[in-house]
N, C-alpha and C positions, 0 to 999 in steps of 0.2 A: 752144244757146249762140250768141250773136252773134259773128260774125267781123269782123275789120278789113276795111273797104272798101278802104283804101289798101294798096298793096303794099310800103310802106316796111318794112324790117327792124325788128322790135321792139327788137333790141339797139342798132341805130343811133339809133332814136328815143329809147331809154332814155338813152343817153349824151348826146344832144342836150339832153334834159330836165335831166339832172344838171348839165351845163355851165351852163345858164340859171339853175339854182337855187343854184349853188355860192356866188355872191357874197352872196345873201340869207342863206344858212345861216351863212357866215363872219361876217356882221354880227351875227347873233344870238349866235354863239359868242363874239365879241369883247366884246359887251355883258355876257355872263354872266361871263367871266373878269375883266373890269374891276370888276364888282360884287364878285367874290370877293376881288380884291386890295385892295378898300376896306374889308374887314372890320375891326372893332374888335380891339384887341390881345388882349382876353380870349377873343374868338371864335377867333382864330388859335391860341391855346394849346389849345383844345378839339378842333381839327381834327387827325385822325390821317392821313387819306389822302383825296385827291380826284383824279378823272380825268374828262375830257370827251372826247368823240369825235364825229366826223361820218362817217356811212356812206353810200355810194352803192350802190344795188342796182337791178338790172334782171333780170326773169325772166318765166317763162311757166308756164301750168298752173293759174292761179287760176280760181276758179269764180264766186262771186256777183258781185263787182264787175267782172269782165272777165278775159279770158284772159291778157293781157300787161300787167304793171304795173311801173313804176319808182318808186323811193322814195328820198327824202333823209331820213335820220334823224339828229337831234341827240340825244346821250345823255349823261347825267350820273350819276355815282355818287360818293358821299363817305361816309367813316366818321368818326364823332365819338365823343367819350367817352360821350355819352348815347345813341348809337344810330347809325343810318345813313339815307341818303337815296338813292333811285334814281328817275330820271325819264327820259322820252324823249318826243320829238315827231316824228311822221312826217308828211311831205308826200308824197302819193301821186298819181301821174299814171296814169290809166287809158287805155291805148292802144286798147283794143278794146271800150269801152263807149259806145254811141252816144247815151246819155241823160245821162251824167255824165262829164266829162273829168278831174276831179281830186277829191281829198278830203283830209282831215287827221284825225289821231288822236293822242292823247297820254295818258300815265299819269304820276302823281306818287305815290311810295310812300315816305313816311317811316316809320321803325320805331324804337321806344323800347326800349333794351336794359335788361333788369332786372338784369343784372350791372353794367352801366355806371353805374346809379344806386344800386347797392349794396343792392337788394332781395333778391337771391339771390347765393349764392357757389358757384361750380362748381369742382371740383378741377382743377388744372392738368393738361392732357393728357387730359381726359375726352372721351368720344365726342361729347357735347353741348358745343359751344363756347360757345353763348350762347342765352338764351331772351328773346324780344322780344314786345312788343305791336306788331302789324303792321297798317298801314292802306294803302289804295290809293284814288285817285280816278281814274276813267277818263272821258275826254271826247272826243267825236268830232263831226264835221260832221253836221248834220241833227238835233241834239238828243240824240244817243246819249250816255248818261251812266250811270255806276254808282259806288256807294260800297261799299267792302269794309272790314270790321273783323274782326280775329281775333288769333291767336297764331302765333308762329313759333319754330322751333328751327334754329340753324345747327349743322351737324354737322362733325366732324373725320373725313373719309373719306380714307384713304390714296391719295395720287396726285392728289388734287383740290385746286385752289387755293381753291375754296369749294364748299359744297353746302348750299343753303338750302331749308327746307321751311316753307310757310305754309298755314294753314287759316283760311278766312274765312267769316263770314256776308256774304251778297251782297245788295245792294239795287239793282235796276235802276230808277233814277229816271225814265228815259225811258219806261218801261212802266207806271209808277204802282205798282210792286210795293213791298212792305215788305221787311224783312230776312227773306225767305222762301226763300232758296236758299243753298246751300253751295258753296264753291269751294276746291280744293286747288291750290296753285302750288308747283312745284319749279323751282329754277334752279341751275346748276352751271357750273364751268369746270375743265377738265383739260388742262394742258400736256403735250406729249410731243415726242419727237425721233425723227427717222428719219435716221440718219447724222449729218451736221452741220447739218441743217435743223431748225428749230423750228416746231412747230405747236400749235394750241389747238383743242379741241373744247368748245364751250360752248352754252348755250341755255336753254330753259325748257319746262315742261309745265304747262298749265292744264287743270283738269277741273272742270266744274260739274255738279251732281247733276240739274238740271232739275226742281226742285221748284216753281218759279214758272211763269209763262206761257210760258217758253222751253223748248225740248227740252234733254235732256242733251247736253252737247257736250264734246269733247276737242280741245285745240290743242297740238301738239308742234312746236317750231321749233328744231332744232339747227343750229349753224354749224360748219363745219370750215375753219380759216384757217391760211394759211402766214405766218409772221412774216418778211415781206420786209425790214423795217427792220433785222433782225439781220444781214443780209448786208452792211450798211455801218456796223455798229457802233451802231445805234440800236434795240435789241431792245424789243419791246412798243409800238412807235410806229406802224408801218404794216403792215396785214394785207391779204392777198388770198385769197379763197376762195369758198365756196359756202354758201348757206342753203337748207335744205329746210323747206317749210311744209306740215305735215300737219294737216288740220282736219276733224274728223268733226262733222256737223251745224253747219256754219259759221254764225256769228252766232246760234246757238240755233234755227236753222230745220231742221226735219226733212227728211232726204234722202228724195226720192221719185223714181220713174222719170220723172215730169214735170218735176221741178226738182232737179237734182243739187247738193247742198251738201256733199258729201264731196270734198276736194281733196288732191292731192299736187303742190305747185308747187316749182320750183327757180329760184334766182336766183344770179347772180354778185354778189359783194360786194367792195367796196374800203372799208376802214375806217382812218381816221387818228385817232390819239389825241393830245391836247394836254395 
C-alpha cells in the first residue's frame, strides 16, 4: 500500500478538505430544499416525511482507494403515500493515493409501497410493516454504474426506528453484465440512551453473491452517533460519532496476499440534519 509522502496529519488535511467543500455542499442543499418548497399543492399532501443532511467524515484504514480518506456526504430521505425515496452523494478526497486525488459516488433508491397503492393490506401492528418494489441506481466516477431491481419488506423490530430488508437482481452496467447477480441490502436505525445522553446506532449491510464477473463481497457500515443537538434543545439535528467501514473483497475484487481488498476503516463523523 502506498503511504503519504507529506507528513501532514490526515485529520488536519481532512478537516481542511471539509472546510473547502462545505460551501459547495450547502449550495447543493439549498437548491434541493428550494425545489422541495416549490412542490405543487397535491404533491405536498402526499408527502409524509422528509429529511436532508450533510455529513463530514475523515478517517483511516481504507484499502483500495488509499489509506486516508475524507468525505462530504449529502443525504436525502423522504416518505410518501406511494412509497419512499433515499439518495446520497459522496465527494471523496484521497489523501494517500498518488494517482487519484479525489472521486465521487452516489445512489438513488426509490421504492413503491404495495400497501400505499392499496395492492395489499397488512394487519395493523404486524411484524411486516410494508412490502415494496425496490430499485437502486448506483453511479460513480470512472464509469462505475449498476442498476438494481427487486422486492423489499420493512419490519417492525422492537426498539428500532426502522429495519428495512431488500433483495435485488443486480446489473453491473460498467462491466457489461446483465441481471446475473443478486444482492441483499439491510438498513436499520436504533436509538438508545445512556443516562441523559441520546445516541443512535444505524447503518447498512450489502451482500452480493458474486455470480457475475465480480467476486462475492460484503460491505457493512455501522455508525454510532451522539445526539449533540439534544444538549441545547434541538434533538435529532446535530450528531457526532464514528463510522466503521468493513468491506470483504472490496469493489468485488478478490482479496489476495499481493493485493489486499479486505478492509476495516474508522472515521470521525459530524452530521447535520435540515
